[in-house]
PDB file with one MODEL, atoms N, CA, C and O in Angstrom:
MODEL        1
ATOM      1  N   MET A   1     -29.337   1.502  19.023  1.00  0.00           N
ATOM      2  CA  MET A   1     -29.542   1.622  17.950  1.00  0.00           C
ATOM      3  C   MET A   1     -28.493   2.142  16.910  1.00  0.00           C
ATOM      4  O   MET A   1     -27.784   3.121  17.142  1.00  0.00           O
ATOM      5  N   ILE A   2     -28.439   1.383  15.688  1.00  0.00           N
ATOM      6  CA  ILE A   2     -27.272   1.616  15.049  1.00  0.00           C
ATOM      7  C   ILE A   2     -28.044   2.960  13.648  1.00  0.00           C
ATOM      8  O   ILE A   2     -29.089   2.691  13.056  1.00  0.00           O
ATOM      9  N   PRO A   3     -27.499   3.884  13.468  1.00  0.00           N
ATOM     10  CA  PRO A   3     -27.989   4.609  12.074  1.00  0.00           C
ATOM     11  C   PRO A   3     -27.541   4.337  10.772  1.00  0.00           C
ATOM     12  O   PRO A   3     -26.358   4.247  10.444  1.00  0.00           O
ATOM     13  N   ILE A   4     -28.522   4.208  10.034  1.00  0.00           N
ATOM     14  CA  ILE A   4     -28.924   3.516   9.013  1.00  0.00           C
ATOM     15  C   ILE A   4     -28.462   4.686   8.204  1.00  0.00           C
ATOM     16  O   ILE A   4     -28.877   5.746   8.673  1.00  0.00           O
ATOM     17  N   ALA A   5     -27.562   4.841   6.888  1.00  0.00           N
ATOM     18  CA  ALA A   5     -26.521   5.800   6.497  1.00  0.00           C
ATOM     19  C   ALA A   5     -27.684   6.107   5.172  1.00  0.00           C
ATOM     20  O   ALA A   5     -28.490   5.335   4.654  1.00  0.00           O
ATOM     21  N   ALA A   6     -27.529   6.870   5.021  1.00  0.00           N
ATOM     22  CA  ALA A   6     -28.481   7.824   3.967  1.00  0.00           C
ATOM     23  C   ALA A   6     -27.395   7.185   2.328  1.00  0.00           C
ATOM     24  O   ALA A   6     -26.205   7.223   2.014  1.00  0.00           O
ATOM     25  N   SER A   7     -28.695   6.653   1.685  1.00  0.00           N
ATOM     26  CA  SER A   7     -27.811   6.557   0.209  1.00  0.00           C
ATOM     27  C   SER A   7     -27.158   7.484  -0.322  1.00  0.00           C
ATOM     28  O   SER A   7     -27.606   8.605  -0.081  1.00  0.00           O
ATOM     29  N   ALA A   8     -26.092   7.425  -1.078  1.00  0.00           N
ATOM     30  CA  ALA A   8     -25.506   8.234  -1.933  1.00  0.00           C
ATOM     31  C   ALA A   8     -26.095   8.533  -3.505  1.00  0.00           C
ATOM     32  O   ALA A   8     -25.679   9.390  -4.285  1.00  0.00           O
ATOM     33  N   VAL A   9     -26.887   7.829  -3.661  1.00  0.00           N
ATOM     34  CA  VAL A   9     -27.410   7.274  -4.789  1.00  0.00           C
ATOM     35  C   VAL A   9     -29.425   7.506  -4.979  1.00  0.00           C
ATOM     36  O   VAL A   9     -30.373   6.745  -4.784  1.00  0.00           O
ATOM     37  N   LYS A  10     -29.322   8.751  -5.380  1.00  0.00           N
ATOM     38  CA  LYS A  10     -30.882   9.233  -5.379  1.00  0.00           C
ATOM     39  C   LYS A  10     -31.877   8.129  -6.133  1.00  0.00           C
ATOM     40  O   LYS A  10     -31.579   7.145  -6.810  1.00  0.00           O
ATOM     41  N   SER A  11     -33.082   8.636  -5.780  1.00  0.00           N
ATOM     42  CA  SER A  11     -34.238   7.662  -7.121  1.00  0.00           C
ATOM     43  C   SER A  11     -34.408   9.190  -7.907  1.00  0.00           C
ATOM     44  O   SER A  11     -34.476  10.363  -7.541  1.00  0.00           O
ATOM     45  N   PRO A  12     -34.432   8.535  -9.052  1.00  0.00           N
ATOM     46  CA  PRO A  12     -34.833   9.157 -10.538  1.00  0.00           C
ATOM     47  C   PRO A  12     -36.412   9.398 -10.664  1.00  0.00           C
ATOM     48  O   PRO A  12     -36.772   9.748 -11.788  1.00  0.00           O
ATOM     49  N   CYS A  13     -37.302   9.280  -9.800  1.00  0.00           N
ATOM     50  CA  CYS A  13     -38.412   9.743  -9.606  1.00  0.00           C
ATOM     51  C   CYS A  13     -38.931  10.973  -9.675  1.00  0.00           C
ATOM     52  O   CYS A  13     -38.847  11.556  -8.594  1.00  0.00           O
ATOM     53  N   VAL A  14     -39.446  11.605 -10.544  1.00  0.00           N
ATOM     54  CA  VAL A  14     -40.144  12.785 -10.986  1.00  0.00           C
ATOM     55  C   VAL A  14     -41.594  13.301 -10.517  1.00  0.00           C
ATOM     56  O   VAL A  14     -42.235  14.323 -10.763  1.00  0.00           O
ATOM     57  N   ASN A  15     -41.886  11.908  -9.569  1.00  0.00           N
ATOM     58  CA  ASN A  15     -43.158  12.036  -9.715  1.00  0.00           C
ATOM     59  C   ASN A  15     -44.314  12.237 -10.375  1.00  0.00           C
ATOM     60  O   ASN A  15     -45.238  13.003 -10.101  1.00  0.00           O
ATOM     61  N   ILE A  16     -44.142  11.247 -11.550  1.00  0.00           N
ATOM     62  CA  ILE A  16     -44.697  10.982 -12.747  1.00  0.00           C
ATOM     63  C   ILE A  16     -45.359   8.988 -12.645  1.00  0.00           C
ATOM     64  O   ILE A  16     -45.241   8.199 -13.583  1.00  0.00           O
ATOM     65  N   CYS A  17     -45.705   8.802 -11.901  1.00  0.00           N
ATOM     66  CA  CYS A  17     -45.975   7.590 -11.871  1.00  0.00           C
ATOM     67  C   CYS A  17     -47.261   7.078 -12.462  1.00  0.00           C
ATOM     68  O   CYS A  17     -48.403   6.934 -12.028  1.00  0.00           O
ATOM     69  N   ARG A  18     -46.557   6.820 -13.806  1.00  0.00           N
ATOM     70  CA  ARG A  18     -47.736   5.523 -14.986  1.00  0.00           C
ATOM     71  C   ARG A  18     -46.923   5.054 -15.499  1.00  0.00           C
ATOM     72  O   ARG A  18     -45.949   5.438 -16.146  1.00  0.00           O
ATOM     73  N   MET A  19     -47.624   3.488 -14.986  1.00  0.00           N
ATOM     74  CA  MET A  19     -46.564   2.232 -16.126  1.00  0.00           C
ATOM     75  C   MET A  19     -47.031   2.621 -17.167  1.00  0.00           C
ATOM     76  O   MET A  19     -48.160   3.113 -17.186  1.00  0.00           O
ATOM     77  N   ASP A  20     -46.245   2.490 -18.331  1.00  0.00           N
ATOM     78  CA  ASP A  20     -46.778   2.157 -19.784  1.00  0.00           C
ATOM     79  C   ASP A  20     -46.927   0.815 -20.132  1.00  0.00           C
ATOM     80  O   ASP A  20     -46.078  -0.001 -19.773  1.00  0.00           O
ATOM     81  N   ALA A  21     -47.868   0.496 -20.764  1.00  0.00           N
ATOM     82  CA  ALA A  21     -48.231  -0.987 -20.789  1.00  0.00           C
ATOM     83  C   ALA A  21     -47.208  -1.181 -21.910  1.00  0.00           C
ATOM     84  O   ALA A  21     -46.516  -2.104 -21.480  1.00  0.00           O
ATOM     85  N   GLY A  22     -46.764  -0.861 -23.002  1.00  0.00           N
ATOM     86  CA  GLY A  22     -45.766  -1.303 -23.756  1.00  0.00           C
ATOM     87  C   GLY A  22     -44.882  -1.537 -23.700  1.00  0.00           C
ATOM     88  O   GLY A  22     -44.407  -2.521 -24.267  1.00  0.00           O
ATOM     89  N   THR A  23     -44.148  -0.616 -22.878  1.00  0.00           N
ATOM     90  CA  THR A  23     -42.769  -0.895 -22.697  1.00  0.00           C
ATOM     91  C   THR A  23     -42.485  -1.274 -21.244  1.00  0.00           C
ATOM     92  O   THR A  23     -41.284  -1.443 -21.035  1.00  0.00           O
ATOM     93  N   GLY A  24     -43.433  -1.486 -19.988  1.00  0.00           N
ATOM     94  CA  GLY A  24     -43.543  -1.766 -18.741  1.00  0.00           C
ATOM     95  C   GLY A  24     -42.644  -0.831 -18.099  1.00  0.00           C
ATOM     96  O   GLY A  24     -42.256  -1.375 -17.065  1.00  0.00           O
ATOM     97  N   TRP A  25     -42.000   0.609 -18.250  1.00  0.00           N
ATOM     98  CA  TRP A  25     -41.317   1.384 -17.643  1.00  0.00           C
ATOM     99  C   TRP A  25     -42.652   2.055 -17.537  1.00  0.00           C
ATOM    100  O   TRP A  25     -43.721   1.948 -18.137  1.00  0.00           O
ATOM    101  N   CYS A  26     -42.025   3.055 -16.192  1.00  0.00           N
ATOM    102  CA  CYS A  26     -42.672   3.694 -15.616  1.00  0.00           C
ATOM    103  C   CYS A  26     -42.722   5.679 -16.477  1.00  0.00           C
ATOM    104  O   CYS A  26     -41.604   6.061 -16.822  1.00  0.00           O
ATOM    105  N   GLU A  27     -43.460   6.322 -16.640  1.00  0.00           N
ATOM    106  CA  GLU A  27     -43.424   7.419 -17.833  1.00  0.00           C
ATOM    107  C   GLU A  27     -42.478   8.660 -17.112  1.00  0.00           C
ATOM    108  O   GLU A  27     -41.791   9.474 -17.730  1.00  0.00           O
ATOM    109  N   GLY A  28     -42.601   8.588 -16.012  1.00  0.00           N
ATOM    110  CA  GLY A  28     -41.913   9.356 -15.024  1.00  0.00           C
ATOM    111  C   GLY A  28     -40.230   9.021 -15.234  1.00  0.00           C
ATOM    112  O   GLY A  28     -39.537   9.699 -15.993  1.00  0.00           O
ATOM    113  N   CYS A  29     -39.728   7.940 -14.490  1.00  0.00           N
ATOM    114  CA  CYS A  29     -38.751   7.742 -14.159  1.00  0.00           C
ATOM    115  C   CYS A  29     -38.051   7.222 -15.361  1.00  0.00           C
ATOM    116  O   CYS A  29     -37.032   7.789 -15.756  1.00  0.00           O
ATOM    117  N   LEU A  30     -38.566   6.107 -16.011  1.00  0.00           N
ATOM    118  CA  LEU A  30     -38.326   4.742 -17.012  1.00  0.00           C
ATOM    119  C   LEU A  30     -37.720   3.917 -16.650  1.00  0.00           C
ATOM    120  O   LEU A  30     -36.918   3.309 -17.359  1.00  0.00           O
ATOM    121  N   ARG A  31     -38.024   3.591 -15.015  1.00  0.00           N
ATOM    122  CA  ARG A  31     -37.832   2.195 -14.031  1.00  0.00           C
ATOM    123  C   ARG A  31     -39.371   1.078 -14.510  1.00  0.00           C
ATOM    124  O   ARG A  31     -40.556   1.348 -14.707  1.00  0.00           O
ATOM    125  N   THR A  32     -38.718   0.026 -14.541  1.00  0.00           N
ATOM    126  CA  THR A  32     -39.549  -1.154 -14.215  1.00  0.00           C
ATOM    127  C   THR A  32     -40.186  -0.919 -13.251  1.00  0.00           C
ATOM    128  O   THR A  32     -39.909  -0.056 -12.418  1.00  0.00           O
ATOM    129  N   ILE A  33     -41.498  -1.946 -13.228  1.00  0.00           N
ATOM    130  CA  ILE A  33     -42.098  -1.564 -11.475  1.00  0.00           C
ATOM    131  C   ILE A  33     -41.069  -2.719 -10.549  1.00  0.00           C
ATOM    132  O   ILE A  33     -41.227  -2.597  -9.334  1.00  0.00           O
ATOM    133  N   ASP A  34     -40.071  -3.788 -10.965  1.00  0.00           N
ATOM    134  CA  ASP A  34     -39.003  -4.339 -10.078  1.00  0.00           C
ATOM    135  C   ASP A  34     -38.456  -3.277  -9.758  1.00  0.00           C
ATOM    136  O   ASP A  34     -38.588  -2.958  -8.576  1.00  0.00           O
ATOM    137  N   GLU A  35     -37.932  -2.669 -10.351  1.00  0.00           N
ATOM    138  CA  GLU A  35     -36.685  -1.274 -10.242  1.00  0.00           C
ATOM    139  C   GLU A  35     -37.452  -0.940  -9.055  1.00  0.00           C
ATOM    140  O   GLU A  35     -37.086  -1.447  -7.995  1.00  0.00           O
ATOM    141  N   ILE A  36     -38.397  -0.215  -9.067  1.00  0.00           N
ATOM    142  CA  ILE A  36     -39.213   0.826  -8.632  1.00  0.00           C
ATOM    143  C   ILE A  36     -39.279   0.029  -7.150  1.00  0.00           C
ATOM    144  O   ILE A  36     -38.690   0.449  -6.155  1.00  0.00           O
ATOM    145  N   ALA A  37     -40.098  -1.193  -7.175  1.00  0.00           N
ATOM    146  CA  ALA A  37     -40.314  -2.052  -5.959  1.00  0.00           C
ATOM    147  C   ALA A  37     -38.751  -2.167  -4.934  1.00  0.00           C
ATOM    148  O   ALA A  37     -38.742  -1.894  -3.734  1.00  0.00           O
ATOM    149  N   ALA A  38     -37.961  -2.460  -5.435  1.00  0.00           N
ATOM    150  CA  ALA A  38     -36.744  -2.832  -5.202  1.00  0.00           C
ATOM    151  C   ALA A  38     -35.548  -1.990  -5.069  1.00  0.00           C
ATOM    152  O   ALA A  38     -34.417  -2.438  -4.881  1.00  0.00           O
ATOM    153  N   TRP A  39     -35.879  -0.646  -5.184  1.00  0.00           N
ATOM    154  CA  TRP A  39     -35.035   0.474  -5.022  1.00  0.00           C
ATOM    155  C   TRP A  39     -35.049   0.719  -3.897  1.00  0.00           C
ATOM    156  O   TRP A  39     -34.047   1.344  -3.549  1.00  0.00           O
ATOM    157  N   GLY A  40     -35.903   0.465  -2.949  1.00  0.00           N
ATOM    158  CA  GLY A  40     -35.301   0.957  -1.186  1.00  0.00           C
ATOM    159  C   GLY A  40     -34.214   0.288  -0.626  1.00  0.00           C
ATOM    160  O   GLY A  40     -33.267   0.673   0.060  1.00  0.00           O
ATOM    161  N   ALA A  41     -34.650  -1.110  -1.191  1.00  0.00           N
ATOM    162  CA  ALA A  41     -33.774  -2.320  -1.086  1.00  0.00           C
ATOM    163  C   ALA A  41     -32.167  -2.709  -1.546  1.00  0.00           C
ATOM    164  O   ALA A  41     -31.419  -3.530  -1.015  1.00  0.00           O
ATOM    165  N   MET A  42     -31.884  -1.733  -2.839  1.00  0.00           N
ATOM    166  CA  MET A  42     -31.385  -1.708  -3.215  1.00  0.00           C
ATOM    167  C   MET A  42     -29.444  -0.974  -2.642  1.00  0.00           C
ATOM    168  O   MET A  42     -29.284   0.153  -2.173  1.00  0.00           O
ATOM    169  N   ASN A  43     -28.304  -1.987  -2.877  1.00  0.00           N
ATOM    170  CA  ASN A  43     -27.401  -0.999  -2.297  1.00  0.00           C
ATOM    171  C   ASN A  43     -27.038   0.395  -3.770  1.00  0.00           C
ATOM    172  O   ASN A  43     -27.626   0.539  -4.842  1.00  0.00           O
ATOM    173  N   ASP A  44     -26.007   1.087  -3.250  1.00  0.00           N
ATOM    174  CA  ASP A  44     -25.726   2.183  -4.621  1.00  0.00           C
ATOM    175  C   ASP A  44     -25.053   1.481  -5.708  1.00  0.00           C
ATOM    176  O   ASP A  44     -25.139   1.792  -6.896  1.00  0.00           O
ATOM    177  N   PRO A  45     -24.222   0.288  -5.114  1.00  0.00           N
ATOM    178  CA  PRO A  45     -23.914  -0.407  -6.248  1.00  0.00           C
ATOM    179  C   PRO A  45     -24.878  -0.468  -7.818  1.00  0.00           C
ATOM    180  O   PRO A  45     -24.849   0.116  -8.902  1.00  0.00           O
ATOM    181  N   LEU A  46     -25.498  -1.283  -7.317  1.00  0.00           N
ATOM    182  CA  LEU A  46     -27.293  -1.904  -7.999  1.00  0.00           C
ATOM    183  C   LEU A  46     -28.028  -0.670  -8.160  1.00  0.00           C
ATOM    184  O   LEU A  46     -29.011  -0.914  -8.859  1.00  0.00           O
ATOM    185  N   ARG A  47     -27.986   0.569  -7.817  1.00  0.00           N
ATOM    186  CA  ARG A  47     -28.974   1.763  -7.910  1.00  0.00           C
ATOM    187  C   ARG A  47     -28.481   2.214  -8.976  1.00  0.00           C
ATOM    188  O   ARG A  47     -29.209   2.710  -9.836  1.00  0.00           O
ATOM    189  N   ARG A  48     -26.794   2.101  -9.156  1.00  0.00           N
ATOM    190  CA  ARG A  48     -26.183   2.693 -10.144  1.00  0.00           C
ATOM    191  C   ARG A  48     -26.081   1.825 -11.235  1.00  0.00           C
ATOM    192  O   ARG A  48     -25.452   2.303 -12.178  1.00  0.00           O
ATOM    193  N   GLU A  49     -26.573   0.532 -11.410  1.00  0.00           N
ATOM    194  CA  GLU A  49     -26.652   0.158 -12.464  1.00  0.00           C
ATOM    195  C   GLU A  49     -27.892   0.374 -13.569  1.00  0.00           C
ATOM    196  O   GLU A  49     -27.973   0.338 -14.797  1.00  0.00           O
ATOM    197  N   VAL A  50     -28.971   0.660 -12.268  1.00  0.00           N
ATOM    198  CA  VAL A  50     -29.729   1.047 -13.136  1.00  0.00           C
ATOM    199  C   VAL A  50     -29.972   2.077 -13.130  1.00  0.00           C
ATOM    200  O   VAL A  50     -30.970   2.195 -13.840  1.00  0.00           O
ATOM    201  N   LEU A  51     -29.559   3.402 -12.589  1.00  0.00           N
ATOM    202  CA  LEU A  51     -29.318   4.610 -13.218  1.00  0.00           C
ATOM    203  C   LEU A  51     -28.754   4.524 -14.672  1.00  0.00           C
ATOM    204  O   LEU A  51     -29.212   5.262 -15.545  1.00  0.00           O
ATOM    205  N   ALA A  52     -27.805   3.664 -14.922  1.00  0.00           N
ATOM    206  CA  ALA A  52     -26.753   3.315 -16.582  1.00  0.00           C
ATOM    207  C   ALA A  52     -27.935   3.152 -17.727  1.00  0.00           C
ATOM    208  O   ALA A  52     -27.824   3.532 -18.892  1.00  0.00           O
ATOM    209  N   LEU A  53     -29.391   2.339 -16.995  1.00  0.00           N
ATOM    210  CA  LEU A  53     -29.804   2.190 -18.179  1.00  0.00           C
ATOM    211  C   LEU A  53     -31.059   3.304 -18.516  1.00  0.00           C
ATOM    212  O   LEU A  53     -31.926   3.085 -19.363  1.00  0.00           O
ATOM    213  N   LEU A  54     -30.989   4.435 -17.755  1.00  0.00           N
ATOM    214  CA  LEU A  54     -31.638   4.958 -17.905  1.00  0.00           C
ATOM    215  C   LEU A  54     -31.708   6.181 -19.485  1.00  0.00           C
ATOM    216  O   LEU A  54     -32.689   6.744 -19.972  1.00  0.00           O
ATOM    217  N   PRO A  55     -30.523   6.213 -19.826  1.00  0.00           N
ATOM    218  CA  PRO A  55     -30.269   6.952 -20.716  1.00  0.00           C
ATOM    219  C   PRO A  55     -30.691   6.506 -22.171  1.00  0.00           C
ATOM    220  O   PRO A  55     -31.110   7.357 -22.956  1.00  0.00           O
ATOM    221  N   ALA A  56     -30.590   5.229 -22.525  1.00  0.00           N
ATOM    222  CA  ALA A  56     -30.706   4.586 -23.523  1.00  0.00           C
ATOM    223  C   ALA A  56     -32.623   4.639 -23.670  1.00  0.00           C
ATOM    224  O   ALA A  56     -33.451   4.994 -24.509  1.00  0.00           O
ATOM    225  N   ARG A  57     -32.611   4.098 -22.404  1.00  0.00           N
ATOM    226  CA  ARG A  57     -34.387   4.283 -22.254  1.00  0.00           C
ATOM    227  C   ARG A  57     -35.166   5.410 -22.677  1.00  0.00           C
ATOM    228  O   ARG A  57     -36.156   5.284 -23.397  1.00  0.00           O
ATOM    229  N   ARG A  58     -34.697   6.632 -22.200  1.00  0.00           N
ATOM    230  CA  ARG A  58     -34.878   7.587 -22.745  1.00  0.00           C
ATOM    231  C   ARG A  58     -35.318   8.271 -24.038  1.00  0.00           C
ATOM    232  O   ARG A  58     -36.181   9.104 -24.317  1.00  0.00           O
ATOM    233  N   ARG A  59     -34.129   7.407 -24.911  1.00  0.00           N
ATOM    234  CA  ARG A  59     -34.067   7.680 -26.043  1.00  0.00           C
ATOM    235  C   ARG A  59     -34.736   6.997 -26.770  1.00  0.00           C
ATOM    236  O   ARG A  59     -35.405   7.509 -27.667  1.00  0.00           O
ATOM    237  N   GLN A  60     -34.705   5.410 -26.503  1.00  0.00           N
ATOM    238  CA  GLN A  60     -35.935   4.988 -27.328  1.00  0.00           C
ATOM    239  C   GLN A  60     -37.469   5.277 -26.705  1.00  0.00           C
ATOM    240  O   GLN A  60     -38.399   4.781 -27.340  1.00  0.00           O
ATOM    241  N   TRP A  61     -37.746   5.950 -25.657  1.00  0.00           N
ATOM    242  CA  TRP A  61     -39.223   6.396 -24.952  1.00  0.00           C
ATOM    243  C   TRP A  61     -38.995   7.397 -26.183  1.00  0.00           C
ATOM    244  O   TRP A  61     -39.724   7.215 -27.158  1.00  0.00           O
ATOM    245  N   ARG A  62     -37.937   8.570 -26.243  1.00  0.00           N
ATOM    246  CA  ARG A  62     -38.724   9.673 -27.113  1.00  0.00           C
ATOM    247  C   ARG A  62     -38.858   9.225 -28.534  1.00  0.00           C
ATOM    248  O   ARG A  62     -39.840   9.754 -29.052  1.00  0.00           O
ATOM    249  N   MET A  63     -38.177   8.397 -29.372  1.00  0.00           N
ATOM    250  CA  MET A  63     -38.768   7.479 -29.938  1.00  0.00           C
ATOM    251  C   MET A  63     -39.840   7.108 -30.756  1.00  0.00           C
ATOM    252  O   MET A  63     -40.080   7.137 -31.963  1.00  0.00           O
ATOM    253  N   LEU A  64     -40.726   6.556 -29.179  1.00  0.00           N
ATOM    254  CA  LEU A  64     -41.777   5.727 -29.232  1.00  0.00           C
ATOM    255  C   LEU A  64     -42.583   6.857 -29.532  1.00  0.00           C
ATOM    256  O   LEU A  64     -43.243   6.972 -30.564  1.00  0.00           O
ATOM    257  N   ARG A  65     -42.497   7.971 -28.299  1.00  0.00           N
ATOM    258  CA  ARG A  65     -43.254   9.261 -28.749  1.00  0.00           C
ATOM    259  C   ARG A  65     -43.954   9.382 -29.866  1.00  0.00           C
ATOM    260  O   ARG A  65     -45.130   9.299 -30.220  1.00  0.00           O
ATOM    261  N   VAL A  66     -42.580   9.670 -30.473  1.00  0.00           N
ATOM    262  CA  VAL A  66     -42.786  10.250 -31.838  1.00  0.00           C
ATOM    263  C   VAL A  66     -43.357   9.310 -32.614  1.00  0.00           C
ATOM    264  O   VAL A  66     -44.571   9.433 -32.775  1.00  0.00           O
ATOM    265  N   ALA A  67     -42.856   8.465 -33.104  1.00  0.00           N
ATOM    266  CA  ALA A  67     -43.714   7.423 -33.734  1.00  0.00           C
ATOM    267  C   ALA A  67     -45.321   7.321 -33.335  1.00  0.00           C
ATOM    268  O   ALA A  67     -45.956   6.988 -34.336  1.00  0.00           O
ATOM    269  N   ALA A  68     -45.937   7.456 -32.491  1.00  0.00           N
ATOM    270  CA  ALA A  68     -46.621   7.149 -31.943  1.00  0.00           C
ATOM    271  C   ALA A  68     -47.741   8.454 -32.320  1.00  0.00           C
ATOM    272  O   ALA A  68     -48.964   8.321 -32.305  1.00  0.00           O
ATOM    273  N   THR A  69     -47.126   9.515 -32.600  1.00  0.00           N
ATOM    274  CA  THR A  69     -47.795  10.895 -32.667  1.00  0.00           C
ATOM    275  C   THR A  69     -48.209  11.297 -33.350  1.00  0.00           C
ATOM    276  O   THR A  69     -47.423  12.221 -33.561  1.00  0.00           O
ATOM    277  N   PRO A  70     -49.473  11.474 -34.497  1.00  0.00           N
ATOM    278  CA  PRO A  70     -49.810  12.071 -35.521  1.00  0.00           C
ATOM    279  C   PRO A  70     -48.894  13.655 -36.074  1.00  0.00           C
ATOM    280  O   PRO A  70     -48.124  14.408 -35.478  1.00  0.00           O
ATOM    281  N   PRO A  71     -49.301  13.644 -37.104  1.00  0.00           N
ATOM    282  CA  PRO A  71     -48.617  15.268 -37.716  1.00  0.00           C
ATOM    283  C   PRO A  71     -49.743  15.826 -36.877  1.00  0.00           C
ATOM    284  O   PRO A  71     -50.585  15.123 -36.319  1.00  0.00           O
ATOM    285  N   ALA A  72     -49.687  17.270 -36.827  1.00  0.00           N
ATOM    286  CA  ALA A  72     -50.468  17.941 -36.366  1.00  0.00           C
ATOM    287  C   ALA A  72     -51.917  18.005 -36.964  1.00  0.00           C
ATOM    288  O   ALA A  72     -53.039  18.104 -36.466  1.00  0.00           O
ATOM    289  N   ASP A  73     -51.371  17.895 -38.385  1.00  0.00           N
ATOM    290  CA  ASP A  73     -52.889  18.268 -39.334  1.00  0.00           C
ATOM    291  C   ASP A  73     -52.850  17.406 -39.981  1.00  0.00           C
ATOM    292  O   ASP A  73     -52.952  17.552 -41.199  1.00  0.00           O
ATOM    293  N   ALA A  74     -52.702  16.283 -39.456  1.00  0.00           N
ATOM    294  CA  ALA A  74     -53.291  14.794 -40.125  1.00  0.00           C
ATOM    295  C   ALA A  74     -54.525  14.928 -40.261  1.00  0.00           C
ATOM    296  O   ALA A  74     -54.946  14.830 -41.414  1.00  0.00           O
ATOM    297  N   ASP A  75     -55.661  15.232 -38.992  1.00  0.00           N
ATOM    298  CA  ASP A  75     -56.962  15.192 -39.420  1.00  0.00           C
ATOM    299  C   ASP A  75     -57.712  16.239 -40.761  1.00  0.00           C
ATOM    300  O   ASP A  75     -58.750  16.205 -41.421  1.00  0.00           O
ATOM    301  N   ALA A  76     -56.417  17.184 -40.665  1.00  0.00           N
ATOM    302  CA  ALA A  76     -57.522  18.432 -41.575  1.00  0.00           C
ATOM    303  C   ALA A  76     -56.951  17.933 -42.969  1.00  0.00           C
ATOM    304  O   ALA A  76     -56.931  18.808 -43.834  1.00  0.00           O
ATOM    305  N   LEU A  77     -56.657  17.144 -43.203  1.00  0.00           N
ATOM    306  CA  LEU A  77     -56.464  16.759 -44.920  1.00  0.00           C
ATOM    307  C   LEU A  77     -57.435  16.292 -45.220  1.00  0.00           C
ATOM    308  O   LEU A  77     -58.033  15.657 -44.351  1.00  0.00           O
ATOM    309  N   PRO A  78     -58.147  16.418 -46.857  1.00  0.00           N
ATOM    310  CA  PRO A  78     -59.416  15.300 -46.875  1.00  0.00           C
ATOM    311  C   PRO A  78     -58.316  14.102 -47.518  1.00  0.00           C
ATOM    312  O   PRO A  78     -57.185  14.223 -47.989  1.00  0.00           O
ATOM    313  N   PRO A  79     -59.237  12.852 -47.294  1.00  0.00           N
ATOM    314  CA  PRO A  79     -58.777  11.722 -47.654  1.00  0.00           C
ATOM    315  C   PRO A  79     -57.680  11.343 -48.712  1.00  0.00           C
ATOM    316  O   PRO A  79     -56.971  10.366 -48.475  1.00  0.00           O
ATOM    317  N   SER A  80     -57.491  12.110 -49.941  1.00  0.00           N
ATOM    318  CA  SER A  80     -56.939  12.463 -50.794  1.00  0.00           C
ATOM    319  C   SER A  80     -55.634  12.720 -50.385  1.00  0.00           C
ATOM    320  O   SER A  80     -54.673  12.083 -50.817  1.00  0.00           O
ATOM    321  N   GLY A  81     -55.539  13.783 -49.427  1.00  0.00           N
ATOM    322  CA  GLY A  81     -54.018  13.759 -49.381  1.00  0.00           C
ATOM    323  C   GLY A  81     -54.542  15.672 -49.524  1.00  0.00           C
ATOM    324  O   GLY A  81     -53.659  16.473 -49.215  1.00  0.00           O
ATOM    325  N   GLY A  82     -55.802  16.200 -49.936  1.00  0.00           N
ATOM    326  CA  GLY A  82     -55.373  17.493 -50.470  1.00  0.00           C
ATOM    327  C   GLY A  82     -55.215  17.658 -51.561  1.00  0.00           C
ATOM    328  O   GLY A  82     -55.126  18.811 -51.983  1.00  0.00           O
ATOM    329  N   LEU A  83     -55.117  16.513 -52.454  1.00  0.00           N
ATOM    330  CA  LEU A  83     -54.898  16.405 -53.809  1.00  0.00           C
ATOM    331  C   LEU A  83     -56.611  16.246 -54.787  1.00  0.00           C
ATOM    332  O   LEU A  83     -57.549  15.459 -54.659  1.00  0.00           O
ATOM    333  N   GLN A  84     -56.347  17.494 -55.793  1.00  0.00           N
ATOM    334  CA  GLN A  84     -57.396  17.267 -56.552  1.00  0.00           C
ATOM    335  C   GLN A  84     -57.475  16.733 -57.608  1.00  0.00           C
ATOM    336  O   GLN A  84     -56.405  16.845 -58.206  1.00  0.00           O
ATOM    337  N   PRO A  85     -58.406  16.052 -58.307  1.00  0.00           N
ATOM    338  CA  PRO A  85     -58.387  15.267 -59.234  1.00  0.00           C
ATOM    339  C   PRO A  85     -58.154  16.064 -60.500  1.00  0.00           C
ATOM    340  O   PRO A  85     -58.092  15.491 -61.588  1.00  0.00           O
TER     341      PRO A  85
ENDMDL
END
């Protein structure tokens, strides 16, 4: 039996495995479900291509999270924004 060589490119999985419906990315590693499913069969050059996409996705993910988060005190203000007539 011929031993299978271990891949030099490790998975970016961080064990936070939830798919975001809006982006189609895993909330932990930011890969798509297709990338996750194919990872085990990918050779190292293909894995590196996927990894190269992740920094831009991380930046976009952060911007989406910030845009979706209301200010901490938004619920504390009256409808007029706190201004008195």
